[in-house]
C-alpha angles and dihedrals in degrees: 000000000000123000094255091060092046090054093056091051093047092046090054092051091046090051089054092048090048091063098238120178116273097244091049093045094051091049090051093049094049090050093047092048089055093047095047094049101033093243117156095208134032141171142177118211118197115206118234104236092198097054118109088218129032108284133159113240093188132022117185118186138192129196099029114101123230093254094053092045091053091050092051092055127199118033118246117281097204108275134127114018091351091055090048089060090048091053093039106037098192130114112274127192120186132179089207118015091195090071095058114109092234094051113117098180130243133295120249116289093021113138115247116265132186119154112063140188123183125182128179118243107220148139110219108315094339112100117201102175144299139282112223128195130178142159102059113151109238093015133265124303133210090258088057091052092052093051093047090050088058092049091047089053089058090049091050092055092050094048092045089053092049094048092048090051092047090049089054091053093047090050093052092052097045104038139054121258094269091052091051091053089054091050091050090056091050093048091046089055091048091050091051099040099041113019101036092044091050092049091046091052091048090052092051091048091053091046091055091045093051091064088064096051115097097186108094093206093052091045090054091052089052090051089051092051091049089051090050090051090051090052090050091053090052090052092049088050090052088050090052088053091050093048088062094036111097099181123129125299093240092061090047091053090051090051090054092048092048090052092050091048089073089069097042130077093237132017110265120251113240123207118183123185123180136015109309093175089067091066119099113256095249092056090047090057088051089055091052091049093048093050091047094049094044092052091044091055091049093050093048102041116010105062086208128173097203131029128184126197113201121187121181130180114198132175094275106006142054119204131187117191127186110191124185137175094219133120098300135250095277090065095052127093116283095228110067114169090176091063090047089055091052090050090053092050091050093047091051088060096039092255140119145235127217128185114190135172115240122231091231091050130274135063139278121210114194122187115186132180136160114270119259114188137189112266 
């Protein structure tokens, strides 16, 4: 395997260890899978675990422009050759996908495709979807398959993490507090028994591989990736501790701020007004997530010297503000999956998100929702 291919695999593992948003991470993995194999088109389909029949809840593509995608119409639901891979989650390489018995052809305006490589996305025995590649001149090789299996493993860990987190949020909304505690214990066990063990095994595999790399620069990148994985394991263990830690919300907020301070030039200032402990537990978890995401965005993009977190609980409204004196929202990347996540959280509680530049420089993120209190 040449160094260029190694760099794509290591970059995917580093992205996972860096805690990027799921949508952004999946897009990155699909793109890297295409680049590392020479495929023209790629896609990752995530199976909907709640569907009575096999259906794809998410389908992320690479290589098809927006205009073509719009002309094709609805995204695949998981039938034909895609459905075959859902029913038979094993790697599949084809010189011409149209000759496979499960192939049902393409919809109008779809670009022609022949060579095909499909690999399941899973953690242990749990299958979360498939990574599909097509359009490689000369067809895919065994080496391509091995590389894509490694990339699919990184995607599996990310999707498993996201679904476990979503399950936790659903449980908090639908069950009483005692039921939530039971779900926390189950999710904590899953995080420990599945996700941590998978990351640990990946780290060991990279460590063994690094001994066969002669290039010092490549060896150093492998070492950095292993260090990132170790850091991610520590963060997951901290999350497991917090899942079982039923102390007050204020203390949990300060723990989030202290963790974020490691990536900022100065520790953030925290201002809390009102009774946070009167909030329902699900809303409290949203507050933690908003503070964490807001500080993460500042650390990644703002280059700020000072950051303030302001949380206010009024009679009818809760607001969370993250204010920085950095380079301003206009200088930050256009795509911001973290902000999209905050919007979804606000919409789920009939609230809103606003991100505005400040006249003196910097940015203010404000997340507002109606107050929901314990009865």
